[in-house]
C-alpha positions in Angstrom: 37.4 -29.3 7.1 35.2 -27.8 4.5 36.3 -24.5 2.9 32.7 -23.7 2.0 31.8 -20.1 2.8 28.4 -19.1 3.9 26.7 -16.7 1.6 23.6 -14.9 2.8 20.6 -15.1 0.4 20.3 -12.5 -2.3 17.6 -10.2 -0.9 16.6 -6.7 -2.0 14.3 -4.1 -0.4 12.2 -2.3 -2.9 10.1 0.7 -1.8 7.3 1.9 -4.2 5.4 5.2 -4.1 2.9 6.8 -6.3 5.5 7.5 -9.0 5.8 3.8 -9.7 2.2 3.8 -10.9 2.3 7.1 -12.8 3.4 5.6 -16.1 0.2 3.5 -16.0 -1.8 6.6 -16.1 -3.1 6.3 -12.6 -4.0 9.4 -10.7 -1.7 11.0 -8.1 -3.4 12.3 -4.9 -3.7 15.8 -6.3 -5.5 14.5 -9.4 -8.3 12.6 -7.6 -10.8 15.4 -6.7 -12.2 16.1 -10.2 -13.2 12.4 -10.9 -14.5 12.1 -7.4 -16.8 15.1 -7.8 -18.1 13.7 -11.0 -18.9 10.5 -9.2 -20.7 12.5 -6.5 -22.9 13.9 -9.2 -23.7 10.5 -10.8 -24.4 8.3 -7.7 -27.6 9.7 -6.2 -27.9 9.9 -2.4 -24.5 8.2 -1.9 -22.8 11.0 -3.8 -24.9 13.7 -2.2 -23.8 12.4 1.3 -20.1 12.8 0.4 -20.6 16.1 -1.5 -22.2 17.6 1.6 -19.1 16.8 3.7 -16.8 18.1 0.9 -18.7 21.4 0.9 -18.6 21.5 4.7 -14.8 21.0 4.6 -14.5 23.8 2.0 -16.4 26.1 4.5 -14.0 25.0 7.3 -11.0 25.9 5.0 -12.5 29.3 4.3 -12.8 29.9 8.0 -9.3 28.6 8.7 -7.4 30.4 5.9 -9.8 33.2 4.8 -9.8 31.8 1.2 -12.6 30.1 -0.6 -11.1 27.1 -2.5 -13.0 25.7 -5.5 -14.2 22.2 -4.8 -12.2 20.7 -7.6 -9.0 22.3 -6.2 -9.4 20.9 -2.7 -6.3 19.2 -1.4 -7.6 15.6 -1.0 -5.2 14.8 1.8 -6.5 17.8 3.8 -10.1 16.6 3.1 -9.1 13.1 4.2 -7.5 14.5 7.4 -10.7 16.5 8.1 -12.9 13.4 7.9 -10.4 11.2 9.7 -10.0 13.6 12.7 -13.7 14.2 12.9 -14.5 10.5 13.1 -11.6 9.5 15.3 -12.4 12.1 17.9 -16.1 11.4 17.7 -16.9 15.0 16.8 -20.2 13.9 15.1 -22.6 11.5 16.7 -24.2 10.3 13.5 -23.1 9.4 10.0 -23.2 5.6 10.2 -20.1 5.2 12.4 -17.9 2.1 12.4 -14.5 1.6 13.9 -13.0 1.9 10.4 -14.9 5.1 9.5 -18.2 6.8 9.0 -20.3 6.9 5.9 -18.4 9.7 4.0 -15.1 8.1 4.7 -16.4 4.8 3.3 -17.8 6.5 0.2 -14.6 8.3 -0.4 -12.6 5.1 -0.2 -15.0 3.4 -2.6 -14.8 6.3 -5.1 -11.0 6.4 -4.9 -10.9 2.7 -5.6 -13.2 3.0 -8.5 -11.2 5.8 -10.1 -7.9 3.8 -9.8 -9.5 0.6 -11.0 -11.0 2.3 -14.1 -7.6 3.9 -14.9 -5.9 0.5 -14.4 -8.5 -1.2 -16.7 -7.7 1.3 -19.4 -3.9 0.5 -19.4 -2.6 -0.5 -22.9 -0.2 -3.3 -23.8 2.9 -1.1 -23.7 2.1 0.0 -20.2 1.5 -3.5 -18.9 4.9 -4.6 -20.5 6.7 -2.1 -18.3 5.3 -3.7 -15.1 5.7 -7.2 -16.4 9.4 -6.5 -17.1 9.7 -5.1 -13.6 8.4 -8.3 -11.9 10.5 -10.5 -14.2 13.5 -8.8 -12.7 12.4 -9.4 -9.2 14.1 -12.3 -7.3 12.6 -14.8 -4.8 13.4 -13.3 -1.3 12.9 -9.7 -2.5 10.7 -7.6 -0.2 8.5 -5.0 -2.0 7.1 -2.3 0.3 4.3 -0.5 -1.6 2.4 2.6 -0.6 0.0 2.3 -3.6 -3.6 1.2 -3.5 -3.8 -0.3 -7.0 -3.3 -3.9 -8.0 -0.9 -3.4 -10.9 2.0 -5.2 -9.2 0.0 -8.3 -8.2 -1.6 -8.5 -11.6 1.7 -8.3 -13.4 3.1 -11.0 -11.0 0.2 -13.3 -11.8 0.5 -12.6 -15.5 4.2 -13.5 -15.5 3.9 -16.5 -13.1 6.0 -14.8 -10.5 5.2 -16.4 -7.1 4.4 -13.8 -4.3 2.6 -13.5 -1.0 0.9 -10.5 0.5 2.2 -10.9 4.0 5.6 -11.0 5.8 5.8 -14.8 6.2 4.3 -18.0 5.1 4.1 -20.5 7.9 4.2 -24.3 7.9 3.1 -25.1 11.4 3.1 -23.9 15.0 5.9 -25.0 17.2 5.1 -27.9 19.5 5.9 -25.7 22.5 3.1 -23.4 21.5 5.5 -20.5 21.0 6.4 -19.3 17.6 5.8 -20.6 14.1 7.8 -22.7 11.6 8.5 -20.8 8.4 7.4 -22.6 5.3 10.1 -23.5 2.7 7.8 -21.9 0.1 9.1 -18.5 1.2 12.3 -19.2 -0.7 10.4 -19.2 -3.9 8.3 -16.1 -3.4 8.6 -12.3 -3.3 6.9 -10.6 -0.4 4.6 -7.7 -1.3 3.6 -5.5 1.7 0.9 -3.0 0.9 1.3 -0.5 3.7 -1.8 1.5 2.9 -4.1 -1.3 1.9 -5.5 -2.2 -1.5 -8.5 -1.5 -3.6 -9.2 -5.3 -3.8 -9.1 -5.9 0.0 -12.0 -6.0 2.4 -12.0 -6.5 6.1 -14.5 -8.8 7.9 -13.8 -7.6 11.4 -16.9 -5.4 11.8 -19.1 -8.0 10.1 -17.9 -10.6 12.6 -18.4 -8.2 15.5 -21.9 -7.4 14.4 -22.8 -11.0 14.2 -21.3 -11.9 17.5 -22.9 -8.9 19.4 -26.3 -9.7 18.1 -28.1 -12.0 20.6 -31.3 -12.3 18.6 -31.1 -15.3 16.3 -34.1 -13.9 14.4 -32.0 -10.9 13.5 -29.0 -13.0 12.7 -31.1 -15.0 10.2 -32.2 -11.8 8.5 -28.8 -10.0 8.7 -27.2 -9.9 5.3 -23.7 -8.6 4.5 -23.6 -7.6 0.8 -20.0 -8.8 0.4 -19.3 -11.7 2.9 -22.7 -13.3 2.4 -22.1 -13.2 -1.3 -18.5 -14.3 -1.3 -18.8 -16.7 -4.2 -20.3 -13.9 -6.4 -17.2 -11.7 -5.8 -14.6 -14.4 -5.8 -13.4 -13.6 -2.3 -10.4 -15.4 -0.9 -8.3 -15.0 2.3 -5.4 -12.6 2.0 -3.1 -15.0 3.7 -2.7 -18.7 3.7 -3.2 -21.1 6.6 -1.8 -21.8 9.1 -1.4 -18.3 10.5 -1.6 -16.7 13.9 -5.3 -16.2 14.6 -4.8 -13.0 16.5 -3.1 -11.3 13.5 -5.4 -8.6 12.0 -4.3 -9.8 8.5 -6.5 -12.9 9.1 -9.5 -10.6 8.7 -8.5 -9.4 5.2 -9.8 -10.9 2.0 -9.0 -10.3 -1.6 -11.9 -9.7 -4.0 -11.0 -11.3 -7.3 -14.1 -10.1 -9.2 -13.2 -6.5 -8.6 -15.2 -5.1 -11.5 -18.5 -6.3 -10.0 -17.5 -5.5 -6.5 -16.7 -1.9 -7.2 -19.8 -1.4 -9.3 -22.2 -2.1 -6.4 -23.4 0.7 -4.1 -22.9 -1.2 -0.8 -25.7 0.1 1.3 -24.9 3.7 0.4 -21.4 3.7 1.8 -21.4 1.3 4.8 -18.8 -1.0 3.2 -15.6 0.0 1.4 -12.3 -1.5 0.3 -9.6 -1.6 3.0 -7.5 1.4 2.1 -6.3 4.3 4.2 -7.6 7.6 3.0 -5.1 10.1 1.6 -4.8 11.9 4.9 -2.2 13.4 7.4 -4.0 11.3 10.1 -3.5 7.9 8.6 -1.8 6.5 11.7 -5.1 6.6 13.5 -6.4 3.9 11.1 -3.3 1.7 10.8 -4.4 -1.0 13.2 -5.3 -3.7 10.6 -2.0 -3.2 8.8 0.3 -2.7 11.8 1.9 -6.1 11.3 3.7 -4.8 8.2 5.6 -2.3 10.3 6.6 -4.7 13.1 10.4 -4.8 13.3 10.8 -2.4 10.4 13.6 -0.7 12.2 15.8 -3.5 11.1 14.8 -3.1 7.4 17.7 -2.6 5.0 20.1 -4.5 7.3 21.9 -7.1 5.3 19.9 -6.2 2.1 21.9 -6.6 -1.1 20.2 -3.6 -2.6 17.8 -0.8 -1.7 15.6 0.6 -4.4 13.2 3.5 -4.0 10.8 4.3 -6.9 8.5 7.3 -6.9 8.3 7.7 -3.1 7.6 11.2 -2.0 9.3 11.2 1.4 6.3 13.4 2.5 6.9 15.2 5.9 3.2 14.9 6.5 3.5 11.1 6.8 6.0 11.2 9.6 4.9 7.7 10.7 6.2 6.3 7.4 9.1 8.7 6.9 10.8 7.7 10.2 11.1 4.0 9.5 12.0 4.5 5.8 14.9 6.9 6.8 16.0 4.3 9.3 16.0 1.6 6.6 18.1 3.9 4.3 20.5 4.5 7.2 20.7 0.7 8.0 21.6 0.0 4.3 24.0 2.9 3.7 25.7 2.8 7.1 25.9 -0.9 8.1 27.1 -1.7 11.6 29.3 -4.6 10.3 31.3 -5.0 7.1 29.1 -6.6 4.5 31.5 -9.2 3.2 30.5 -12.5 1.6 27.3 -10.9 0.2 25.8 -10.2 -3.1 26.5 -7.2 -5.3 25.4 -4.5 -6.1 25.8 -2.9 -2.6 24.2 0.4 -3.7 21.0 2.3 -3.3 19.0 3.3 -6.4 16.5 6.1 -6.4 14.0 6.8 -9.1 12.2 10.2 -9.3 11.2 12.7 -11.9 13.4 15.9 -11.7 14.0 17.2 -15.3 16.9 19.5 -14.8 20.1 19.8 -12.7 18.8 22.6 -10.5 15.7 20.6 -9.5 18.0 17.6 -8.9 20.2 19.6 -6.6 17.3 21.0 -4.7 15.9 17.4 -4.3 19.3 16.2 -2.9 19.4 19.1 -0.4 15.9 18.2 0.8 16.9 14.7 1.5 20.3 14.9 3.4 19.7 11.4 5.0 20.6 9.8 1.6 24.3 9.3 0.9 24.3 10.7 -2.7 27.9 9.7 -3.2 26.9 6.0 -3.1 23.4 6.3 -4.6 22.6 5.8 -8.2 19.8 8.3 -9.2 17.5 8.0 -12.1 15.9 11.3 -12.7 13.6 10.5 -15.7 11.0 8.7 -13.7 10.2 5.0 -13.8 11.1 3.7 -17.3 11.4 0.3 -18.8 15.0 0.9 -20.2 16.2 1.5 -16.6 14.8 -1.7 -15.1 17.9 -3.9 -15.8 20.1 -1.2 -14.1 17.7 -1.0 -11.2 17.4 -4.7 -10.7 20.6 -6.2 -12.2 21.5 -9.9 -12.0 23.2 -10.8 -8.7 27.0 -11.1 -8.5 28.4 -12.7 -5.4 31.6 -11.3 -3.8 33.9 -12.5 -1.0 35.5 -9.3 0.2 38.2 -9.8 2.9 
């Protein structure tokens, strides 16, 4: 008989929030309004359209609270919620409605993408080295769950030759029975990056396909021109996921735009097309449909993981749809149902946040009682390069009785 012991693969769950991109100089949600207002002033009728709705929201806030808030001090998540709720409930009957949003929602998504891309483009060599060091410490099999819109992580992976995929699985073929799919062995060499709120370089073709299919007039079809998908070579568009893949999965409708500079510089029909990102909003769950696959089965996340790392995630109570599964993942990791023997060390949770004194740290701990602080290693100086080897150490296998 063989005395060989089975060792589960070394897999880590990494959760990234806005604090991960902060060292790159990217704007947090509360820093977006001023550059967006500047874009409203510099983009003609497109900017005027959004500015009218921003002013309308400010008027609503004055009625709701009794206080007049300056436009550049508006909470962008409340603005996003206002636009999302209005569109989702059909409170307006005009505004260029699509299933994914109306004109102002589209313009706001495009402006946010442009702001983040410009900041990312301005990153210096030292800033890029921080993220390149991070991806060098990732290991095939790691799952990275990101709530950020930017493309810093993917760009760093490509720069360092770190294989990755932007979906849960890579498939090799469909089972002969017609049920289920065979996982590709390529998965063992990749990290999985799941962008839960979309990405500034993604675009969805669902409504383009729907418009084409619903149009019975071949004359109209021959004239109908989609500024992105009918110019796909110009923008270097490629499918988000590889084939084969289940055709009914919404991810099949997502494409990456590789020529992002040119894509974001175009005023697409004054706000009828926008990158596939969820607006900063307390009503995000109403627009999650294209990204729901990322959440499927997430209640098991953290189970059997060798490590759980949380970097710059706000644990916002306004995003209950995200908070609920993330807390479950933490509980799965810190309170396993079975002894985790024959597994890889370290068996600890790491958390990175910026809390610059002990009083703030204690307040933070009290606000998050679902974290077992006795077994969690906290890094309170924000995301820094010198901490990366401690956050993502080399694996050590242990056979605990």
